[in-house]
N, C-alpha and C positions, 0 to 999 in steps of 0.2 A: 260832691258826691263823684268817687272816680269809676265805681263799679258798673256792670253791663246792665242797663234797663231792658227788661223784658215787658213789651206791651201786649197783650194777648186777648183775642176775644175768648169768650167762655164757651158758649154753647155750641156745639159741634165742630169746636177747636179743642179746648182742654177737656169738657165734658163730652161723654159720649162713648167711654170705654173705661169703666171702673179699674179694671188691672193695668191700664196704661197709666192712669191717672196716679195709681198708686208708685208706679215707678218713676213717673215724674217727680211727686212729691219728694221720694227717696233722693233723687239727683238734687232736687233743688235745697234740701235741706242739708247735703254736703259741700253745695255751693255757694252757701247763702251768704259766704264773707265776701266773694266777688260779685254778686248777682242780685237784683231786687228785680220785683215785679209787679205790674199793674194790670189790672183788669180793664177791658174796653169792651162795653156791651151794650145792645138795646135795651136792655133792662135797667130798673133804676138801682140806685145804690143800695136801698134796703132789700131789694129782691136778690141781687149780687151777694150781698153779706149774708142771706140766708141760704144761700148756695155753700158758702164758705163754711159756714156753721154745720153742713150737713154733707160734707163730703172731704176728700183729701186735698182740696185746692190749698195750696200755701196762701199763708197771711200775706197781703199786697201792702204796697206802701200808699197807695191809690185806687180808686176806682171812677173810671171814666163810664158814666151812664148816659141812657137815653141818647144812643149814637152819638156821643160826643158832646152834648149839650149841658151836661151836669160833671162836675168833676170834684169828688170830694176826698181828702185823707182817709186811710183806714188804721185803727178801727172808728175812730172818733167823730168821723162824719165832717170836721170843719173844712168848708169850701176852699178849693184853691183860687188865690185872689186873682182878679180880672179876669174871671170866665164866667159864662160867654162874653163875648163883646157884641152885644146886639141891645138895641134900644127902639122904642117908637120914634116917628112913625115909621121908619122902613121894616121895623118887626113888630107883628103883632099877631099871636097864636087865635084870638078871635077873629082878626081881619083874614087869616088863612081860612078859616071854617066857614065864614060868611062867604068868600070868593070861590070857593073850591065845592062844597056842598051840593050847590044846584047842577055841578056836573054828571054826566050820567056814569053808571059804573063805580063811582067812587064810593066807599062803604067806610063810614067812620070806626075807628077800632074801639075797644072798651076803653073807658075812662082810665084805668090803671096804667095804659100806654100813653097818655097824653102828658103832656107838661106845659110849663109856661114858654118853654123853647123847642118843642117837638109837636108836631100834629102828625098823626099817624093814621093812615087808610090802608083798606084792603082793595087793591085794585090787581085781579088775576090776569095773567097772561097779557099784560100792556103792550099795545105798540108803541113805536117812536112817536107816530102822530099824535096819540092820547097824550103823551108824556109832554109834547111840543106845547100842545094845548094848554095843559096845565102851566107851563112855566110862562105862557104867554098872558094867561089869565093873573096869575101874581104880579107878573110886570105891570100889567095895565092896571094893576090895583096899587101900585107903588110898593109894593112888598119886594124886600130884598131877600130873596130865600134861595136855597138849594133843595133838589131833590135826590133822594137816595131811593134806588128801587133794588130790592133785593128778592131773591127766594120766587121770582114770578109771582109775589102778591103783596109783598110788604112795600107800602110807598109812605117814606118819612119826610115831611117837610120842614127843613132846619133853618135857621138865620143863617144867611150868606157867609160862609167861611169857618162856620162851627161843625164839628163832623169828628170822627175818632181820629184821623190824620192829624188836624191841626190842634185838638186838643192832646194829643201824644207828644205834639212838637212842644206846645205850652209846657206841659207837665216835666218834660225832658230838663227845659230852661230852668224852671223853677228848682229845680233838683241839681243845677249845673252840670248835666250830662252831656256831653258832644252827640251830635247826631250820629256819628258812626259806633257809638258805644250803645246806640238802641235797636233792637232788633224787634221786630211786629210780626206778629202770626194772626192768621185768619183762615176763613173757609166760605166768606159769602161776599155780595155784593158790598154788604155795608162795612166791610173791612178794606175795600179797596183804597179809600183815600189813605190810610195808614202807608202804603207802598209810594205814595206821592211826594215823600220828604225828604228823599234820600237816605231813608235809612236801610238797614239789612232787612230781610224779611224770611219768613217761612209760611208757605201755604200746605197746608195738610192733604193727604192724597182724597180725602173725601170732600174736599172743598167743592163747591158747585161751579160750573163751566164759566160763570159771570167772572170769578176770581181767577180761575186758573188760566182763563185766557191772556191774562196779564205776561208780558213779555219783558224782562228785565233782569240782567247780571245780578242784581242784587235782591232778586224774589227765588229762594230755594223752593222748587217742588217737592215736595217728600214722597216716599215711596210708602210711607205707613200713615195710618188714620190718627185723628184726635189727638190727644197727647201723645202718643207714640212717635207720631210725625213733628209734633213740636220738639221733642226730645232729639229726634233723629236732625233736624234741621239747626238747632242750638250746637250738636256735635259737628256740623258741617261748619259752621261758622266759628269752630273753634273756641266755643265759650265754655 
């Protein structure tokens, strides 16, 4: 596969401005001979599939769900082989819950946001000290986990090394796409890992400060929001 692979967040990046999404979809339909797209979301495969069915989102080659811990081909849902790489005892969703639920201020998110490889909490306006305490508790329990904190509210606990960025890299490798032919797009902190793999990137104008604070020659900060910003960035990168 020699086409450019776009790996884009969904909510707040492609979704959020219906007219802009229509324009993006029109561009994609004209470019589909040289471009493929995958979606990287905090939501599940089924949830993102429903958004595709009910919007102008172009059909992707795959959906990276649950903040990078789930990856399936679209539309059939076949898992991408060898992902994620996480096994007990260094990872256990039950162990994460048992370790962290006693900590103050952590509120478990509804079951629809939990999975075997993602444990999600609400933690409003977390301090660096609180996040360090959580990391320390997980380490003391022998759990190899990463924290992804975004929107000053959402705390996702993932197996170490499993995130949107590493999932995008694994997908590109499975599709035989060179890193320089991958362009990632996002709007919040849980997209930051996608900008850490040497890919070219697009940060939409409505992105949160946690992502806009990234400084890289390979991360283009768009002047437009949502899908219009994605399209602006793709044109900047001459896609």
